[in-house]
PDB file of N, CA, C and O in Angstrom:
ATOM      1  N   MET A   1      -9.752  68.113 126.740  1.00  0.00           N
ATOM      2  CA  MET A   1     -10.364  68.890 125.672  1.00  0.00           C
ATOM      3  C   MET A   1      -9.309  69.377 124.676  1.00  0.00           C
ATOM      4  O   MET A   1      -9.577  69.480 123.479  1.00  0.00           O
ATOM      5  N   LYS A   2      -8.108  69.676 125.181  1.00  0.00           N
ATOM      6  CA  LYS A   2      -7.041  70.140 124.288  1.00  0.00           C
ATOM      7  C   LYS A   2      -6.661  69.052 123.289  1.00  0.00           C
ATOM      8  O   LYS A   2      -6.365  69.352 122.133  1.00  0.00           O
ATOM      9  N   ASN A   3      -6.667  67.799 123.721  1.00  0.00           N
ATOM     10  CA  ASN A   3      -6.322  66.698 122.822  1.00  0.00           C
ATOM     11  C   ASN A   3      -7.347  66.546 121.708  1.00  0.00           C
ATOM     12  O   ASN A   3      -6.982  66.245 120.571  1.00  0.00           O
ATOM     13  N   VAL A   4      -8.620  66.750 122.016  1.00  0.00           N
ATOM     14  CA  VAL A   4      -9.674  66.645 121.007  1.00  0.00           C
ATOM     15  C   VAL A   4      -9.510  67.750 119.967  1.00  0.00           C
ATOM     16  O   VAL A   4      -9.619  67.497 118.767  1.00  0.00           O
ATOM     17  N   MET A   5      -9.252  68.956 120.419  1.00  0.00           N
ATOM     18  CA  MET A   5      -9.066  70.072 119.487  1.00  0.00           C
ATOM     19  C   MET A   5      -7.814  69.865 118.631  1.00  0.00           C
ATOM     20  O   MET A   5      -7.813  70.183 117.442  1.00  0.00           O
ATOM     21  N   LYS A   6      -6.759  69.334 119.232  1.00  0.00           N
ATOM     22  CA  LYS A   6      -5.535  69.052 118.491  1.00  0.00           C
ATOM     23  C   LYS A   6      -5.802  67.992 117.420  1.00  0.00           C
ATOM     24  O   LYS A   6      -5.303  68.104 116.301  1.00  0.00           O
ATOM     25  N   PHE A   7      -6.583  66.970 117.758  1.00  0.00           N
ATOM     26  CA  PHE A   7      -6.925  65.916 116.807  1.00  0.00           C
ATOM     27  C   PHE A   7      -7.752  66.464 115.655  1.00  0.00           C
ATOM     28  O   PHE A   7      -7.525  66.090 114.504  1.00  0.00           O
ATOM     29  N   LEU A   8      -8.703  67.341 115.939  1.00  0.00           N
ATOM     30  CA  LEU A   8      -9.552  67.901 114.888  1.00  0.00           C
ATOM     31  C   LEU A   8      -8.775  68.820 113.944  1.00  0.00           C
ATOM     32  O   LEU A   8      -9.131  68.937 112.771  1.00  0.00           O
ATOM     33  N   LYS A   9      -7.723  69.470 114.439  1.00  0.00           N
ATOM     34  CA  LYS A   9      -6.929  70.361 113.600  1.00  0.00           C
ATOM     35  C   LYS A   9      -5.883  69.618 112.775  1.00  0.00           C
ATOM     36  O   LYS A   9      -5.331  70.176 111.827  1.00  0.00           O
ATOM     37  N   ASN A  10      -5.610  68.379 113.125  1.00  0.00           N
ATOM     38  CA  ASN A  10      -4.583  67.597 112.423  1.00  0.00           C
ATOM     39  C   ASN A  10      -5.090  67.214 111.035  1.00  0.00           C
ATOM     40  O   ASN A  10      -6.131  66.567 110.911  1.00  0.00           O
ATOM     41  N   LYS A  11      -4.372  67.603 110.010  1.00  0.00           N
ATOM     42  CA  LYS A  11      -4.782  67.352 108.628  1.00  0.00           C
ATOM     43  C   LYS A  11      -3.956  66.264 107.955  1.00  0.00           C
ATOM     44  O   LYS A  11      -4.195  65.956 106.787  1.00  0.00           O
ATOM     45  N   SER A  12      -2.995  65.676 108.655  1.00  0.00           N
ATOM     46  CA  SER A  12      -2.123  64.695 108.008  1.00  0.00           C
ATOM     47  C   SER A  12      -2.883  63.431 107.612  1.00  0.00           C
ATOM     48  O   SER A  12      -2.541  62.807 106.608  1.00  0.00           O
ATOM     49  N   GLY A  13      -3.885  63.046 108.359  1.00  0.00           N
ATOM     50  CA  GLY A  13      -4.687  61.879 107.991  1.00  0.00           C
ATOM     51  C   GLY A  13      -5.467  62.113 106.713  1.00  0.00           C
ATOM     52  O   GLY A  13      -5.575  61.216 105.877  1.00  0.00           O
ATOM     53  N   ALA A  14      -6.009  63.304 106.556  1.00  0.00           N
ATOM     54  CA  ALA A  14      -6.761  63.646 105.344  1.00  0.00           C
ATOM     55  C   ALA A  14      -5.846  63.645 104.122  1.00  0.00           C
ATOM     56  O   ALA A  14      -6.243  63.208 103.042  1.00  0.00           O
ATOM     57  N   THR A  15      -4.639  64.126 104.295  1.00  0.00           N
ATOM     58  CA  THR A  15      -3.691  64.151 103.187  1.00  0.00           C
ATOM     59  C   THR A  15      -3.328  62.732 102.763  1.00  0.00           C
ATOM     60  O   THR A  15      -3.241  62.443 101.570  1.00  0.00           O
ATOM     61  N   ALA A  16      -3.116  61.850 103.730  1.00  0.00           N
ATOM     62  CA  ALA A  16      -2.782  60.464 103.416  1.00  0.00           C
ATOM     63  C   ALA A  16      -3.932  59.795 102.667  1.00  0.00           C
ATOM     64  O   ALA A  16      -3.702  59.029 101.732  1.00  0.00           O
ATOM     65  N   ILE A  17      -5.146  60.079 103.069  1.00  0.00           N
ATOM     66  CA  ILE A  17      -6.318  59.503 102.387  1.00  0.00           C
ATOM     67  C   ILE A  17      -6.407  60.036 100.957  1.00  0.00           C
ATOM     68  O   ILE A  17      -6.712  59.281 100.034  1.00  0.00           O
ATOM     69  N   GLU A  18      -6.147  61.310 100.770  1.00  0.00           N
ATOM     70  CA  GLU A  18      -6.183  61.887  99.425  1.00  0.00           C
ATOM     71  C   GLU A  18      -5.131  61.248  98.525  1.00  0.00           C
ATOM     72  O   GLU A  18      -5.412  60.929  97.370  1.00  0.00           O
ATOM     73  N   TYR A  19      -3.923  61.060  99.049  1.00  0.00           N
ATOM     74  CA  TYR A  19      -2.881  60.401  98.257  1.00  0.00           C
ATOM     75  C   TYR A  19      -3.267  58.965  97.935  1.00  0.00           C
ATOM     76  O   TYR A  19      -2.987  58.479  96.839  1.00  0.00           O
ATOM     77  N   GLY A  20      -3.899  58.291  98.867  1.00  0.00           N
ATOM     78  CA  GLY A  20      -4.365  56.929  98.621  1.00  0.00           C
ATOM     79  C   GLY A  20      -5.409  56.885  97.516  1.00  0.00           C
ATOM     80  O   GLY A  20      -5.375  56.003  96.658  1.00  0.00           O
ATOM     81  N   LEU A  21      -6.335  57.834  97.536  1.00  0.00           N
ATOM     82  CA  LEU A  21      -7.356  57.894  96.488  1.00  0.00           C
ATOM     83  C   LEU A  21      -6.745  58.190  95.118  1.00  0.00           C
ATOM     84  O   LEU A  21      -7.145  57.599  94.115  1.00  0.00           O
ATOM     85  N   ILE A  22      -5.785  59.095  95.079  1.00  0.00           N
ATOM     86  CA  ILE A  22      -5.125  59.408  93.817  1.00  0.00           C
ATOM     87  C   ILE A  22      -4.386  58.193  93.279  1.00  0.00           C
ATOM     88  O   ILE A  22      -4.450  57.898  92.086  1.00  0.00           O
ATOM     89  N   ALA A  23      -3.681  57.486  94.165  1.00  0.00           N
ATOM     90  CA  ALA A  23      -2.952  56.288  93.740  1.00  0.00           C
ATOM     91  C   ALA A  23      -3.902  55.219  93.222  1.00  0.00           C
ATOM     92  O   ALA A  23      -3.596  54.538  92.243  1.00  0.00           O
ATOM     93  N   SER A  24      -5.056  55.064  93.872  1.00  0.00           N
ATOM     94  CA  SER A  24      -6.006  54.046  93.419  1.00  0.00           C
ATOM     95  C   SER A  24      -6.624  54.435  92.075  1.00  0.00           C
ATOM     96  O   SER A  24      -6.868  53.559  91.245  1.00  0.00           O
ATOM     97  N   LEU A  25      -6.880  55.701  91.841  1.00  0.00           N
ATOM     98  CA  LEU A  25      -7.405  56.134  90.545  1.00  0.00           C
ATOM     99  C   LEU A  25      -6.382  55.928  89.432  1.00  0.00           C
ATOM    100  O   LEU A  25      -6.737  55.545  88.317  1.00  0.00           O
ATOM    101  N   ILE A  26      -5.121  56.181  89.737  1.00  0.00           N
ATOM    102  CA  ILE A  26      -4.071  55.942  88.743  1.00  0.00           C
ATOM    103  C   ILE A  26      -3.980  54.455  88.435  1.00  0.00           C
ATOM    104  O   ILE A  26      -3.818  54.069  87.277  1.00  0.00           O
ATOM    105  N   ALA A  27      -4.085  53.611  89.470  1.00  0.00           N
ATOM    106  CA  ALA A  27      -4.036  52.161  89.260  1.00  0.00           C
ATOM    107  C   ALA A  27      -5.200  51.694  88.391  1.00  0.00           C
ATOM    108  O   ALA A  27      -5.014  50.851  87.512  1.00  0.00           O
ATOM    109  N   VAL A  28      -6.390  52.227  88.623  1.00  0.00           N
ATOM    110  CA  VAL A  28      -7.558  51.856  87.818  1.00  0.00           C
ATOM    111  C   VAL A  28      -7.351  52.268  86.360  1.00  0.00           C
ATOM    112  O   VAL A  28      -7.699  51.519  85.448  1.00  0.00           O
ATOM    113  N   ALA A  29      -6.788  53.454  86.141  1.00  0.00           N
ATOM    114  CA  ALA A  29      -6.532  53.923  84.776  1.00  0.00           C
ATOM    115  C   ALA A  29      -5.505  53.029  84.077  1.00  0.00           C
ATOM    116  O   ALA A  29      -5.662  52.701  82.901  1.00  0.00           O
ATOM    117  N   ILE A  30      -4.461  52.639  84.799  1.00  0.00           N
ATOM    118  CA  ILE A  30      -3.442  51.758  84.209  1.00  0.00           C
ATOM    119  C   ILE A  30      -4.039  50.402  83.864  1.00  0.00           C
ATOM    120  O   ILE A  30      -3.784  49.864  82.787  1.00  0.00           O
ATOM    121  N   ILE A  31      -4.827  49.852  84.767  1.00  0.00           N
ATOM    122  CA  ILE A  31      -5.448  48.547  84.521  1.00  0.00           C
ATOM    123  C   ILE A  31      -6.371  48.631  83.307  1.00  0.00           C
ATOM    124  O   ILE A  31      -6.373  47.730  82.468  1.00  0.00           O
ATOM    125  N   GLY A  32      -7.140  49.687  83.208  1.00  0.00           N
ATOM    126  CA  GLY A  32      -8.024  49.862  82.052  1.00  0.00           C
ATOM    127  C   GLY A  32      -7.255  49.974  80.754  1.00  0.00           C
ATOM    128  O   GLY A  32      -7.645  49.388  79.745  1.00  0.00           O
ATOM    129  N   GLY A  33      -6.167  50.722  80.771  1.00  0.00           N
ATOM    130  CA  GLY A  33      -5.352  50.874  79.564  1.00  0.00           C
ATOM    131  C   GLY A  33      -4.696  49.573  79.149  1.00  0.00           C
ATOM    132  O   GLY A  33      -4.665  49.240  77.964  1.00  0.00           O
ATOM    133  N   VAL A  34      -4.174  48.838  80.110  1.00  0.00           N
ATOM    134  CA  VAL A  34      -3.531  47.562  79.797  1.00  0.00           C
ATOM    135  C   VAL A  34      -4.556  46.559  79.276  1.00  0.00           C
ATOM    136  O   VAL A  34      -4.262  45.784  78.365  1.00  0.00           O
ATOM    137  N   SER A  35      -5.737  46.571  79.842  1.00  0.00           N
ATOM    138  CA  SER A  35      -6.790  45.664  79.364  1.00  0.00           C
ATOM    139  C   SER A  35      -7.185  45.987  77.927  1.00  0.00           C
ATOM    140  O   SER A  35      -7.383  45.080  77.118  1.00  0.00           O
ATOM    141  N   ALA A  36      -7.298  47.255  77.613  1.00  0.00           N
ATOM    142  CA  ALA A  36      -7.670  47.649  76.248  1.00  0.00           C
ATOM    143  C   ALA A  36      -6.580  47.275  75.253  1.00  0.00           C
ATOM    144  O   ALA A  36      -6.879  46.756  74.178  1.00  0.00           O
ATOM    145  N   VAL A  37      -5.343  47.528  75.589  1.00  0.00           N
ATOM    146  CA  VAL A  37      -4.233  47.205  74.696  1.00  0.00           C
ATOM    147  C   VAL A  37      -4.079  45.692  74.581  1.00  0.00           C
ATOM    148  O   VAL A  37      -3.779  45.177  73.504  1.00  0.00           O
ATOM    149  N   GLY A  38      -4.282  44.980  75.685  1.00  0.00           N
ATOM    150  CA  GLY A  38      -4.172  43.527  75.664  1.00  0.00           C
ATOM    151  C   GLY A  38      -5.199  42.889  74.747  1.00  0.00           C
ATOM    152  O   GLY A  38      -4.880  41.952  74.016  1.00  0.00           O
ATOM    153  N   GLY A  39      -6.419  43.381  74.777  1.00  0.00           N
ATOM    154  CA  GLY A  39      -7.461  42.865  73.887  1.00  0.00           C
ATOM    155  C   GLY A  39      -7.147  43.127  72.435  1.00  0.00           C
ATOM    156  O   GLY A  39      -7.378  42.273  71.579  1.00  0.00           O
ATOM    157  N   SER A  40      -6.626  44.296  72.153  1.00  0.00           N
ATOM    158  CA  SER A  40      -6.256  44.650  70.783  1.00  0.00           C
ATOM    159  C   SER A  40      -5.088  43.792  70.306  1.00  0.00           C
ATOM    160  O   SER A  40      -5.089  43.319  69.169  1.00  0.00           O
ATOM    161  N   ALA A  41      -4.105  43.593  71.157  1.00  0.00           N
ATOM    162  CA  ALA A  41      -2.948  42.769  70.783  1.00  0.00           C
ATOM    163  C   ALA A  41      -3.371  41.321  70.558  1.00  0.00           C
ATOM    164  O   ALA A  41      -2.880  40.663  69.641  1.00  0.00           O
ATOM    165  N   ASN A  42      -4.269  40.832  71.384  1.00  0.00           N
ATOM    166  CA  ASN A  42      -4.759  39.464  71.226  1.00  0.00           C
ATOM    167  C   ASN A  42      -5.449  39.299  69.875  1.00  0.00           C
ATOM    168  O   ASN A  42      -5.248  38.293  69.194  1.00  0.00           O
ATOM    169  N   GLN A  43      -6.250  40.265  69.490  1.00  0.00           N
ATOM    170  CA  GLN A  43      -6.937  40.212  68.197  1.00  0.00           C
ATOM    171  C   GLN A  43      -5.928  40.241  67.051  1.00  0.00           C
ATOM    172  O   GLN A  43      -6.094  39.531  66.059  1.00  0.00           O
ATOM    173  N   THR A  44      -4.888  41.058  67.185  1.00  0.00           N
ATOM    174  CA  THR A  44      -3.858  41.143  66.148  1.00  0.00           C
ATOM    175  C   THR A  44      -3.132  39.809  65.988  1.00  0.00           C
ATOM    176  O   THR A  44      -2.931  39.343  64.866  1.00  0.00           O
ATOM    177  N   PHE A  45      -2.739  39.196  67.100  1.00  0.00           N
ATOM    178  CA  PHE A  45      -2.034  37.911  67.024  1.00  0.00           C
ATOM    179  C   PHE A  45      -2.940  36.802  66.494  1.00  0.00           C
ATOM    180  O   PHE A  45      -2.470  35.892  65.811  1.00  0.00           O
ATOM    181  N   THR A  46      -4.225  36.870  66.802  1.00  0.00           N
ATOM    182  CA  THR A  46      -5.159  35.886  66.267  1.00  0.00           C
ATOM    183  C   THR A  46      -5.271  36.030  64.750  1.00  0.00           C
ATOM    184  O   THR A  46      -5.302  35.026  64.038  1.00  0.00           O
ATOM    185  N   THR A  47      -5.332  37.243  64.256  1.00  0.00           N
ATOM    186  CA  THR A  47      -5.408  37.494  62.814  1.00  0.00           C
ATOM    187  C   THR A  47      -4.146  36.996  62.122  1.00  0.00           C
ATOM    188  O   THR A  47      -4.228  36.361  61.071  1.00  0.00           O
ATOM    189  N   ILE A  48      -2.987  37.273  62.696  1.00  0.00           N
ATOM    190  CA  ILE A  48      -1.727  36.807  62.103  1.00  0.00           C
ATOM    191  C   ILE A  48      -1.672  35.282  62.100  1.00  0.00           C
ATOM    192  O   ILE A  48      -1.263  34.679  61.107  1.00  0.00           O
ATOM    193  N   SER A  49      -2.075  34.665  63.187  1.00  0.00           N
ATOM    194  CA  SER A  49      -2.074  33.208  63.274  1.00  0.00           C
ATOM    195  C   SER A  49      -2.999  32.583  62.232  1.00  0.00           C
ATOM    196  O   SER A  49      -2.651  31.584  61.603  1.00  0.00           O
ATOM    197  N   THR A  50      -4.163  33.167  62.056  1.00  0.00           N
ATOM    198  CA  THR A  50      -5.110  32.661  61.059  1.00  0.00           C
ATOM    199  C   THR A  50      -4.537  32.793  59.654  1.00  0.00           C
ATOM    200  O   THR A  50      -4.684  31.881  58.840  1.00  0.00           O
ATOM    201  N   SER A  51      -3.886  33.913  59.359  1.00  0.00           N
ATOM    202  CA  SER A  51      -3.277  34.132  58.041  1.00  0.00           C
ATOM    203  C   SER A  51      -2.155  33.143  57.777  1.00  0.00           C
ATOM    204  O   SER A  51      -2.024  32.628  56.667  1.00  0.00           O
ATOM    205  N   LEU A  52      -1.349  32.877  58.791  1.00  0.00           N
ATOM    206  CA  LEU A  52      -0.241  31.922  58.615  1.00  0.00           C
ATOM    207  C   LEU A  52      -0.767  30.506  58.433  1.00  0.00           C
ATOM    208  O   LEU A  52      -0.214  29.737  57.646  1.00  0.00           O
ATOM    209  N   ASP A  53      -1.822  30.155  59.146  1.00  0.00           N
ATOM    210  CA  ASP A  53      -2.413  28.821  58.971  1.00  0.00           C
ATOM    211  C   ASP A  53      -2.990  28.662  57.571  1.00  0.00           C
ATOM    212  O   ASP A  53      -2.877  27.594  56.968  1.00  0.00           O
ATOM    213  N   ALA A  54      -3.602  29.711  57.055  1.00  0.00           N
ATOM    214  CA  ALA A  54      -4.194  29.643  55.727  1.00  0.00           C
ATOM    215  C   ALA A  54      -3.109  29.581  54.648  1.00  0.00           C
ATOM    216  O   ALA A  54      -3.309  28.958  53.605  1.00  0.00           O
ATOM    217  N   ALA A  55      -1.980  30.213  54.889  1.00  0.00           N
ATOM    218  CA  ALA A  55      -0.902  30.239  53.902  1.00  0.00           C
ATOM    219  C   ALA A  55      -0.205  28.880  53.783  1.00  0.00           C
ATOM    220  O   ALA A  55       0.334  28.541  52.729  1.00  0.00           O
ATOM    221  N   SER A  56      -0.222  28.120  54.858  1.00  0.00           N
ATOM    222  CA  SER A  56       0.477  26.833  54.792  1.00  0.00           C
ATOM    223  C   SER A  56      -0.525  25.792  54.431  1.00  0.00           C
ATOM    224  O   SER A  56      -0.179  24.616  54.313  1.00  0.00           O
TER     225      SER A  56
END
């Protein structure tokens, strides 16, 4: 019974899970930001390429 009570009082597993959740949320935010910037950069390079093709 003492082992069960000791296990229930142990909070280190909960802390590890919380850190894992925070890390995954940060990763999702980074992926979203990179995707948004990547789409914008792609559009910019397409516009420049079209302008250069028209100029020549």
